[in-house]
C-alpha positions in Angstrom: -9.9 17.2 15.2 -8.2 14.2 13.1 -9.7 11.0 13.2 -7.6 9.3 10.3 -5.4 6.7 11.2 -1.8 6.5 9.8 -0.6 3.3 7.8 1.5 2.7 11.1 -1.5 3.0 13.4 -3.1 0.4 11.3 -0.5 -1.7 10.9 -0.1 -2.0 14.8 -3.8 -2.9 15.2 -3.3 -5.5 12.5 -0.6 -7.1 14.2 -2.6 -6.8 17.3 -5.5 -8.6 15.7 -3.4 -11.4 14.3 -2.2 -12.7 18.0 0.4 -9.7 18.4 2.3 -10.8 15.3 5.9 -9.4 15.7 7.3 -7.2 13.1 10.1 -9.7 12.3 7.3 -12.3 11.9 5.6 -10.3 9.8 8.9 -9.3 7.8 9.3 -13.2 7.0 5.7 -13.7 5.9 5.6 -10.6 3.2 9.3 -10.4 2.4 9.6 -7.0 3.5 12.7 -5.8 5.5 11.9 -5.6 9.0 13.6 -2.0 9.1 11.3 -1.1 6.5 8.3 -2.1 8.5 9.6 -0.6 11.5 9.8 2.8 9.7 6.3 2.5 8.7 5.2 1.6 12.2 7.3 4.5 13.8 5.8 6.7 11.0 9.3 7.7 9.6 8.0 6.4 6.0 5.3 8.7 5.3 4.5 7.0 1.7 5.8 3.4 1.5 6.4 1.9 -1.8 3.1 0.4 -3.5 4.8 -3.3 -3.8 5.3 -2.9 0.3 1.6 -1.8 0.8 0.3 -4.7 -1.7 2.3 -7.3 0.2 0.8 -5.9 3.3 -2.8 -5.7 2.2 -2.5 -9.2 0.9 -1.2 -10.7 4.2 -3.9 -9.2 5.8 -6.6 -9.9 3.4 -7.6 -6.3 3.1 -7.2 -3.6 0.4 -4.5 -1.2 0.0 -7.3 1.6 0.9 -8.2 0.0 4.0 -4.5 -0.4 4.8 -3.7 3.3 4.2 -7.0 4.4 5.9 -8.2 6.0 2.8 -11.6 4.3 3.1 
């Protein structure tokens, strides 16, 4: 039984927690291209670049390990 969340799952939950923020809004706020965010959410990008992870974590005021589900 795998209870780990993927980065995509975590990102979807964070978007909902932030008032159903859209990927296009998140892209504008973080300067991460929308297709990149889409690939992360869809699970097509398994290991996003550290720069993207740091920008997302900073935007949501969480740590990178929290974002990636490492903790």
